[in-house]
N, C-alpha and C positions, 0 to 999 in steps of 0.2 A: 638382191635385197637392199643394198646400200647404193646411194648415189652420191658421188663426190663431185662437186662443181663449185665454181665461184660465181653463182648468179643469185638473184634475189629469191625469196620464198615464192613458190609457184605451185601450180597444180599440174603434175606431170603424170600422164597415164592414169588420170582420175584419183591419184593419191596426193594428199597434202605433203609437202616437204617443210622441213624447218631448217633455219640457218642457225649454225652453232660455230663459235670461234674456238678452234683447237690449236693451242700453242701459237696464237696470233694469226692463224690462217682461217678464213671463212670456209666452212664445209656445208654443203647441202645434204641432209640426210632425210630418210623416211621418218614419219612419225613412229614412235614406239621403240626407239633405239635407247638402250640402257648403257650404263658405263661399261659393263663387261662386254657388250656388243662392240663398242667403240675400240676397246682394247684388242679384240680379235680382229676387227677391221684394220687396224693400224699394225698388226702383226708384232705386238710388243709383249705378249703374254709371258714370255720366259724371262724377261728382263726385270730388274728391280726398279720400281717406280712408285711414285705417289701421284694421286689424282686430287686436283683442286677444282671445285666447280664454283664459280662466282665468289671467289675468295674464301671458300670453306673447304677445309681438308676432308676428304671422304674416306672413311674406313673401308678397308677392302671387304669386309664382311657384308656391305650393302651395295657393292657394285651391281649386283643383279636386281636390285630393287629401286635404284635411282634411275629414272627415265629422263633423258635430256630434253630440254624444252627450248622453244624458239628464243633466240638471242643469248643462250647460255654461254658463258665463257669457261672453257674447259682447258686447264693447264696440266699436262702430263710430264713429270720430270723425275730425274734421278733423285733419291733421297740424299740429303747432306748429313753426314755424320761429323761430329765435332767432340771437343772435350775440354 
């Protein structure tokens, strides 16, 4: 379902792919990938993390509603607590 490469956007097997930057690394993904799909792909579902798309913090309640788009910058990081 997913394709991970470091190439430019292309038409592979008749399907359009999108380039997304994830934690500073270029990923080539199929169209229609949502945040929760990316979390599963990266196998980090059981860890504590926050997701920031294009400098906007995404609430966990919408991970299944936010579709990644061409040139999105996605940062997935451990939350920082302080006091």
